[in-house]
N, C-alpha and C positions, 0 to 999 in steps of 0.2 A: 295928406300934407302937401302943400305946394312944392313944386320941384325946386324952387330957389332955397327952400328950407330943409332939403334932404339931409344936409350936414347936421341938423339938429335931431334927427331920428335917433332913438336910443341905440339901435343896432349898429349905428355908424360911429358910436363913441368908443374910441380905443380904451379909454379909462374904464368904461363899463365892461367891455369884453375881458379885460385883464382882471378886473374885480370879480366878475362872475366866474371866470375860469379858475381863478385862485381859490375861491370858496368851494367850487365843485371838486377841485383837485384835493383840497384839504379833507373834504368829506370822504374821498376814496382812501386816504391815508388812515383815517380814524380807526377803522376796525383792525387794520394791520398793526397800528401802534398800540392799540389796547392789549394786544398779545404781548407786547413788551412792557406794558404798564407805564408808558410815557405819553406826554402830549406832543403835538407837532413841534412847537417851539423847543421843547426839551430834546426831541429827536435831532433837531438842527444843531443844538449844542453838542450832543453826543457825536454827530458826524464830524464836527470840527475837532473835537478832542481825540477821536480815533485817528484822525489825520495828523494832528500836531502834538499829541501827548499831553501838553499843558499850554495854557494861554492865560494872559491877564484878562480880567473882566473888561478892561478897556478894549483890548484886541478882539475879544468875543463880540462886544457891542458893535465895533466897526465892521466886522465880518458879517454880522447878522442884521445890520442896520437897525439896531435896537438901542435905546438909551438905558442908562444904568437904573432908572426908576422902574423900567419894565423888566430888565435883566436880573437885578438883585433879588427880588422876591422869588422868581423862578429858580434861581441858583440855590437859594435857601431851601426850597422844597426838594430840589434834587439832592441836596446834601442830607436832608432829613430822611430821604429814601435810600441813602447810602450809595448813590450813583457817582458822586463827586466829592472832593475835598476842596475847601477854600482855605487859602493860607495867605496871611499878610506878608508882604515883602519885608525882609530884615533891613533892607536899605531905604525903603520908602513906605512909610506907614499907610499912605493913600492907595498904594497899589496892592491888589489882591490877585493871586494866581489860582487858577482852577486846574485840578488834576482829576483824572478818573480814579475811582476805587476799583478793586478787583471785580466787584459786582457790575460796575459801569463798563469795564473793559469786556467782561464776559457777555454782555448784551450784543456785542459786535457780531458774534457768530449767528445769533438768533435774528439780528436785523439784516443780515446779508441778503436775505430773500426779498426784503421790502422793495428795493428798486426794480427787481425783476418782476415782481407781482404787479407793480404799478405799470410797468411797460406792457404787460399782458392786458391790463384793464383798459389802457388807452388805445391799444391796438395799432399804434403807429409803427412804421418801420424805422430803423436806425437813422436813415437819411433825413426823414421828417423831424425826428427828435433832435438830431444834430443841428438842423437848420433853425428849428424853433429856439434851441438854446443859444445859438449864435445871435439871433435877432433880439432875444430878451437881454442877453449880456450887453449888446450894443446899446439898447434902449436904456438899461440901467446906468451904464457909463455916461450916456448923454444927459440923463436926468440928474445925475450926481454932480455935474459940472456947474 
């Protein structure tokens, strides 16, 4: 390709590198999460609920950057697997609160090794990981504006 069009090369596209890296990272999580019997998006919901105990569906969607059309079916499946309870607000029928069941809470111990195992797989040192997280958080904030 001509030098003046180098910016059009696939490997120079930030969006492609993020997309491909995200897909590859998710592949690395898959066998680890199969041990927990959850999908990657379900794991993300569990992470938030382990941290916050309970959240509204709206707040979960905001935190995960997911709309209710994507989130609601996933939450229904998680409820069918006895990982969470969904409860309508007594004050606002439109608001649904999500809480962990005992089974969902118990997965926390089993899941505690997942981030450590991922860190081993990617083999980066803590400084590299911290730098990458910082860059990605800044990018996400910039894109959300």
